[in-house]
C-alpha positions as CSV (number, residue, x, y, z in Angstrom):
1,M,0.0,0.0,0.0
2,T,1.2,3.5,-0.8
3,S,2.6,5.5,2.1
4,P,0.0,8.0,3.3
5,Y,2.7,10.7,3.1
6,K,2.9,10.2,-0.6
7,R,-0.8,10.1,-1.4
8,R,-2.3,13.3,-2.9
9,D,-5.5,13.2,-0.9
10,T,-3.6,12.7,2.5
11,V,-1.1,15.5,1.8
12,S,-3.9,17.8,0.7
13,W,-5.9,17.1,3.8
14,A,-2.8,17.8,6.0
15,L,-2.1,21.0,4.2
16,Y,-5.3,22.4,5.6
17,D,-3.8,22.2,9.1
18,W,-0.7,24.0,7.6
19,A,-3.2,26.6,6.3
20,N,-5.4,27.4,9.3
21,S,-2.7,27.0,12.0
22,A,-1.4,30.4,10.8
23,F,-4.5,31.8,12.4
24,A,-3.9,29.9,15.7
25,T,-0.3,31.1,16.0
26,T,-0.2,34.6,14.6
27,V,-3.7,35.8,15.5
28,L,-4.9,33.7,18.5
29,A,-1.6,33.2,20.4
30,G,0.5,36.0,19.0
31,F,-0.6,39.4,17.9
32,F,-4.4,39.8,18.5
33,P,-4.5,39.9,22.3
34,V,-1.6,42.5,22.5
35,F,-2.8,44.6,19.6
36,F,-6.4,44.6,20.8
37,Q,-5.3,46.1,24.1
38,Q,-2.6,48.5,22.8
39,Y,-4.1,49.7,19.5
40,W,-7.9,49.0,19.3
41,S,-8.7,49.6,22.9
42,T,-6.2,52.3,23.5
43,G,-7.0,55.0,26.0
44,V,-9.1,52.8,28.3
45,D,-8.3,51.1,31.6
46,P,-6.5,47.7,31.0
47,T,-9.2,45.9,32.9
48,I,-11.9,47.2,30.5
49,S,-9.8,46.1,27.5
50,T,-9.3,42.7,29.1
51,S,-13.1,42.3,29.7
52,R,-13.8,43.3,26.1
53,L,-11.4,40.7,24.8
54,G,-12.8,38.1,27.2
55,F,-16.3,38.7,26.0
56,A,-15.2,38.4,22.4
57,N,-13.5,35.0,23.2
58,G,-16.5,33.9,25.2
59,I,-19.1,34.8,22.5
60,A,-17.1,32.9,19.8
61,G,-16.6,30.0,22.1
62,I,-20.3,29.7,23.0
63,I,-21.4,29.9,19.4
64,V,-18.9,27.2,18.3
65,A,-19.8,25.0,21.3
66,V,-23.4,25.1,20.3
67,L,-22.7,24.6,16.6
68,A,-20.2,21.8,16.9
69,P,-22.5,18.9,17.4
70,V,-25.1,20.3,14.9
71,L,-22.4,20.7,12.3
72,G,-21.2,17.2,13.0
73,A,-24.7,15.8,12.5
74,I,-24.9,17.6,9.2
75,A,-21.5,16.1,8.1
76,D,-22.9,12.6,8.6
77,R,-26.1,13.2,6.7
78,T,-24.8,14.9,3.6
79,A,-21.9,14.3,1.3
80,G,-20.9,17.9,1.7
81,R,-18.2,17.8,4.4
82,K,-15.6,19.3,2.1
83,R,-18.0,22.0,0.9
84,Q,-18.9,22.9,4.5
85,L,-15.2,23.1,5.4
86,V,-14.5,25.4,2.5
87,M,-17.5,27.6,3.4
88,W,-16.6,28.0,7.1
89,S,-12.9,28.5,6.3
90,T,-13.9,31.3,3.9
91,L,-15.7,33.0,6.7
92,G,-12.6,32.7,8.8
93,V,-10.4,34.1,6.0
94,I,-12.7,37.1,5.5
95,G,-12.8,37.8,9.3
96,T,-9.0,37.6,9.5
97,A,-8.4,39.8,6.5
98,S,-10.9,42.4,7.9
99,L,-8.7,42.9,10.9
100,G,-6.2,44.6,8.7
101,F,-8.6,47.4,7.8
102,I,-9.6,48.4,11.3
103,G,-8.4,51.7,12.6
104,Q,-7.0,52.6,16.0
105,G,-9.6,52.7,18.7
106,E,-12.2,50.8,16.8
107,W,-12.4,47.9,19.3
108,W,-16.0,47.0,18.5
109,W,-15.2,46.2,14.9
110,A,-12.0,44.3,15.9
111,A,-14.0,42.2,18.3
112,A,-16.7,41.5,15.7
113,C,-14.2,40.4,13.1
114,F,-12.3,38.3,15.6
115,V,-15.5,36.5,16.5
116,M,-16.3,35.9,12.8
117,A,-12.8,34.5,12.2
118,G,-12.9,32.3,15.3
119,I,-16.2,30.8,14.4
120,G,-14.9,30.0,10.9
121,F,-11.7,28.5,12.3
122,N,-13.4,26.2,14.8
123,A,-16.4,25.3,12.7
124,G,-14.2,24.3,9.8
125,N,-12.2,22.1,12.1
126,V,-15.3,20.0,12.8
127,F,-15.5,19.0,9.1
128,Y,-11.7,18.8,8.9
129,D,-11.6,16.2,11.7
130,A,-14.4,14.2,10.1
131,L,-12.6,14.1,6.8
132,L,-9.8,12.2,8.6
133,L,-11.9,9.1,8.2
134,D,-12.1,9.7,4.4
135,V,-8.3,10.0,3.8
136,A,-7.0,7.3,6.1
137,S,-7.7,3.6,6.8
138,E,-8.0,2.5,10.4
139,R,-4.4,1.3,10.6
140,E,-3.2,4.7,9.2
141,L,-5.2,6.9,11.6
142,D,-2.4,7.5,14.0
143,Q,0.1,8.4,11.3
144,V,-2.2,10.6,9.3
145,S,-3.6,12.4,12.3
146,A,-0.1,13.2,13.5
147,F,0.9,14.2,10.0
148,G,-1.8,16.9,10.0
149,Y,-0.8,18.3,13.4
150,A,2.9,18.2,12.4
151,M,2.1,20.2,9.2
152,G,0.1,22.6,11.3
153,Y,2.9,23.3,13.7
154,L,5.4,23.8,10.9
155,G,3.2,25.9,8.7
156,G,1.9,28.1,11.5
157,G,5.4,28.4,13.0
158,L,6.9,29.5,9.7
159,L,4.4,32.2,9.0
160,F,4.5,33.4,12.7
161,A,8.3,33.7,12.5
162,L,8.0,35.8,9.3
163,N,5.4,38.0,11.0
164,V,7.5,38.5,14.1
165,I,10.5,39.5,11.9
166,M,8.1,41.9,10.0
167,T,7.1,43.6,13.2
168,L,10.6,43.9,14.6
169,N,12.0,45.3,11.3
170,P,9.0,46.8,9.4
171,Q,11.3,48.9,7.1
172,W,12.6,45.7,5.6
173,F,9.2,45.1,4.1
174,G,8.4,48.7,3.1
175,L,6.2,49.3,6.2
176,E,6.3,52.4,8.3
177,S,5.8,51.0,11.8
178,A,5.3,47.9,13.9
179,A,1.6,48.6,14.1
180,E,1.3,48.7,10.3
181,A,3.3,45.4,10.2
182,V,0.9,43.7,12.6
183,Q,-2.1,44.9,10.4
184,F,-0.3,43.6,7.3
185,S,0.3,40.3,9.1
186,F,-3.4,39.7,9.3
187,F,-3.5,39.9,5.5
188,T,-0.7,37.3,5.2
189,V,-2.6,34.9,7.5
190,A,-5.8,35.3,5.4
191,A,-3.9,34.7,2.2
192,W,-2.0,31.7,3.7
193,W,-5.2,30.2,5.0
194,F,-7.0,30.6,1.6
195,L,-4.1,29.4,-0.6
196,F,-3.4,26.2,1.3
197,T,-7.1,25.3,1.6
198,L,-7.2,24.9,-2.2
199,P,-5.4,21.5,-2.3
200,L,-8.0,19.9,0.0
201,A,-10.9,21.4,-2.0
202,R,-9.4,20.0,-5.2
203,N,-8.0,16.6,-4.2
204,V,-9.8,15.1,-1.2
205,R,-12.7,12.8,-2.1
206,E,-15.4,12.1,0.5
207,K,-16.9,8.7,1.1
208,P,-20.7,8.6,0.4
209,A,-23.0,9.7,3.1
210,T,-24.6,6.9,5.2
211,T,-28.1,8.2,4.4
212,P,-29.6,9.5,1.1
213,A,-28.5,13.0,0.2
214,A,-30.6,15.7,1.7
215,S,-30.7,19.5,1.8
216,L,-28.9,21.3,4.6
217,L,-32.1,22.2,6.3
218,T,-33.4,18.6,6.2
219,A,-30.0,17.2,7.2
220,A,-29.8,19.6,10.1
221,R,-33.3,18.7,11.3
222,D,-32.8,15.0,11.0
223,G,-29.3,15.2,12.4
224,L,-30.5,17.1,15.4
225,R,-33.2,14.5,16.0
226,E,-30.6,11.8,15.8
227,L,-28.2,13.9,18.0
228,K,-30.9,14.1,20.7
229,T,-31.2,10.4,20.7
230,T,-27.4,10.0,20.9
231,I,-27.3,12.3,23.9
232,Q,-30.1,10.4,25.6
233,H,-28.3,7.1,25.1
234,I,-24.6,8.3,25.3
235,G,-24.2,6.0,28.3
236,E,-24.6,3.1,25.9
237,Y,-21.3,4.2,24.3
238,R,-19.3,3.6,27.4
239,P,-15.8,3.7,25.8
240,I,-16.6,7.0,24.1
241,T,-18.1,8.4,27.3
242,L,-15.0,7.5,29.3
243,F,-12.7,8.8,26.6
244,L,-14.5,12.2,26.4
245,I,-14.3,12.6,30.2
246,A,-10.5,11.7,30.1
247,Y,-9.9,14.0,27.2
248,W,-11.8,16.9,28.8
249,L,-9.5,16.6,31.8
250,Y,-6.1,16.2,30.4
251,I,-6.6,18.4,27.3
252,D,-7.7,21.2,29.6
253,G,-4.3,20.9,31.3
254,V,-2.6,21.0,27.9
255,H,-4.6,24.1,26.7
256,T,-3.9,25.9,30.0
257,I,-0.2,25.3,29.8
258,Y,-0.2,26.6,26.2
259,T,-2.2,29.8,27.0
260,M,-0.7,30.5,30.4
261,A,3.0,29.7,29.8
262,V,4.0,33.2,28.7
263,D,2.1,34.8,31.5
264,Y,3.8,32.5,34.0
265,G,7.2,33.5,32.5
266,V,6.3,37.2,32.8
267,A,5.3,36.7,36.4
268,L,8.8,35.2,37.1
269,G,10.4,38.3,35.6
270,L,11.7,36.7,32.4
271,P,12.1,39.0,29.3
272,S,9.1,38.9,26.9
273,S,11.4,38.6,23.9
274,S,12.8,35.3,25.3
275,L,9.2,34.1,26.0
276,L,8.2,34.8,22.4
277,A,11.3,33.0,21.1
278,A,10.4,30.0,23.3
279,L,6.9,30.0,21.8
280,L,8.4,29.8,18.3
281,L,10.7,27.0,19.4
282,T,7.8,25.0,20.7
283,Q,6.2,25.2,17.3
284,F,9.2,23.8,15.4
285,V,10.0,21.1,18.0
286,A,6.3,19.9,17.8
287,F,6.6,19.3,14.0
288,P,9.0,16.3,14.0
289,S,7.8,15.0,17.4
290,A,4.2,14.8,16.2
291,L,5.3,12.6,13.3
292,A,7.4,10.5,15.7
293,L,4.6,10.0,18.1
294,G,2.3,9.2,15.3
295,W,4.7,6.4,14.3
296,L,4.9,5.3,17.9
297,G,1.1,5.3,18.2
298,N,0.8,3.1,15.1
299,R,3.3,0.6,16.5
300,W,2.5,0.8,20.2
301,G,-1.1,1.9,20.3
302,P,-2.5,5.4,20.6
303,K,-3.7,5.0,24.2
304,R,-0.2,4.1,25.4
305,G,1.2,7.1,23.4
306,I,-1.3,9.4,25.1
307,L,-0.4,8.1,28.5
308,L,3.2,8.7,27.8
309,C,2.4,12.3,26.8
310,I,0.4,12.8,30.0
311,V,3.4,11.6,32.1
312,V,5.7,14.0,30.3
313,Y,3.2,16.9,30.9
314,L,2.9,15.9,34.5
315,S,6.6,15.9,35.0
316,A,7.0,19.3,33.2
317,T,4.3,20.8,35.4
318,L,6.1,19.7,38.5
319,Y,9.4,21.0,37.2
320,A,7.8,24.4,36.4
321,Y,7.6,25.0,40.1
322,F,11.4,25.2,40.4
323,L,11.9,27.2,37.1
324,D,14.0,30.4,37.5
325,T,16.0,31.2,34.4
326,V,15.5,31.7,30.6
327,V,17.5,28.6,29.9
328,E,15.2,26.5,32.0
329,F,12.2,28.0,30.3
330,F,13.6,27.1,26.9
331,G,14.2,23.6,28.2
332,L,10.7,23.4,29.3
333,A,9.5,24.7,26.0
334,V,11.4,21.9,24.2
335,V,9.9,19.2,26.5
336,V,6.3,20.5,26.0
337,G,6.9,20.7,22.2
338,L,7.9,17.1,22.2
339,V,4.4,16.0,23.3
340,Q,2.1,18.9,22.4
341,G,1.4,17.7,18.9
342,G,1.4,14.0,19.8
343,V,-1.2,14.2,22.6
344,Q,-3.6,16.0,20.2
345,S,-3.1,13.8,17.2
346,L,-3.2,10.5,19.1
347,S,-6.3,11.7,20.9
348,R,-8.0,12.3,17.6
349,S,-6.9,9.0,16.1
350,L,-8.0,7.0,19.2
351,F,-11.3,8.7,19.2
352,G,-11.7,7.8,15.5
353,R,-11.3,4.2,16.4
354,L,-14.1,4.4,18.9
355,V,-16.6,6.1,16.8
356,P,-19.5,3.9,15.4
357,E,-19.5,3.6,11.6
358,G,-21.5,6.3,9.9
359,K,-21.4,8.7,12.9
360,G,-18.0,10.3,12.4
361,G,-19.2,13.8,11.9
362,E,-21.7,13.6,14.8
363,F,-19.2,12.2,17.3
364,F,-16.4,14.4,16.2
365,G,-18.8,17.3,16.9
366,F,-18.8,16.0,20.5
367,F,-15.1,15.7,20.4
368,N,-14.7,19.4,19.3
369,L,-17.4,20.4,21.8
370,M,-15.3,18.9,24.6
371,G,-12.2,20.6,23.3
372,K,-14.0,24.0,23.5
373,F,-15.3,23.4,27.0
374,A,-11.8,22.2,28.0
375,S,-10.7,25.8,28.4
376,F,-12.0,27.1,31.7
377,L,-11.2,24.4,34.4
378,G,-7.5,24.8,34.2
379,P,-7.4,28.6,34.3
380,M,-10.0,28.7,37.1
381,L,-7.9,26.2,39.0
382,I,-4.8,28.3,38.6
383,A,-6.7,31.5,39.5
384,S,-8.2,30.0,42.6
385,V,-5.0,28.5,43.9
386,A,-3.1,31.8,43.2
387,L,-5.9,33.7,45.1
388,I,-5.8,31.4,48.1
389,T,-2.0,30.9,48.4
390,G,-0.6,34.0,46.7
391,D,2.0,31.8,45.0
392,S,2.0,31.7,41.2
393,R,4.4,28.7,41.2
394,L,2.0,26.6,43.3
395,S,-0.9,27.7,41.1
396,V,0.7,26.3,38.0
397,T,1.7,23.1,39.8
398,S,-2.0,22.5,40.6
399,L,-2.5,21.4,37.0
400,V,-1.1,18.0,37.9
401,V,-4.6,17.2,39.3
402,L,-6.0,17.4,35.7
403,F,-3.3,15.2,34.3
404,I,-3.6,12.5,37.0
405,A,-7.4,12.4,36.8
406,G,-7.4,12.3,33.0
407,G,-4.8,9.6,32.9
408,L,-6.7,7.4,35.4
409,V,-9.9,7.6,33.4
410,L,-8.1,7.0,30.2
411,L,-6.7,3.7,31.6
412,K,-10.3,2.4,31.6
413,V,-10.8,3.2,27.9
414,P,-10.4,0.2,25.5
415,S,-8.0,0.7,22.6
416,R,-10.7,0.0,20.0
């Protein structure tokens, strides 16, 4: 059988991760939060700016959380998964490009465009995950899923590095200021996202829908009815239920480390330039390691691979308590990068093994739903411990609870 890395449909599918990861790195994790506060919300108290950004993130998260299972149901009842992905990603591209036109102080428009782009990004991922089952056989799920994440880390990291250089040296690119460079970077993300979505649109072939073709309205109505039944009887899918609980716990810890690491470094007094460099380093380390863990998952089993990643995260979280220097922070970034892509890709492939035939979109909707809800428990845990103890080191260490609990539940999940 031809290697999945050499098949046009598989490579085209993985290139979509290369495409939209530019939004995750440059916009979500990189420029938007800082630019929103310093440019679009200029002249107001920082707490007001933070609340505005929080509401924007919250609105986008709620909309996507509600839409995810509905979109998954539609994916199962139509042969239009690819068409839906292109439609939602186009919405994300338009929202991202619009950020480049928004003037200083216009925070409302910035928040609205950010919400639009976030909805397109997350909704498109529901159909992207469902298409994994169209481009990979069961024995290839680990490798292909890891291939997608690896391409995402590489592509997102490359464009992010270019955009960072652009903001540090705007004159090299014919730009007048760092602010203009940041605005231009939003255009580069939109173009990157659009361009590398085209191979998937052209080369990926969907498997036929499990039910006769139907209009979107009919598919949504029938899918919601079926979804309601699935929710009522979710307990009958015990392996899936256990996995989703485990995933919710440990991936919350993963997301919290990703989003809070820079803040933790700042709290320790480390220079922001070094923290940004560490973020870039994590992206590039995650590229080969995701491929390696995909190979390991294929040989060793995805559940064992996930448990290995959880142990590494647990150890890194404990080590963070003693971290003092930039060198140590870089070392921690390398360790996290080694498992960051692997824990995500192996989780997706293990879940794909557990999904009943013909329900890929619907259950991947649940999978994405849990991913969206896995974004508040860790930060709340950190905030509560910090408030009670006044110790930021101890607050980060509290995340070990999520990794231990997630790992224990995962041990009860069958491998198939």
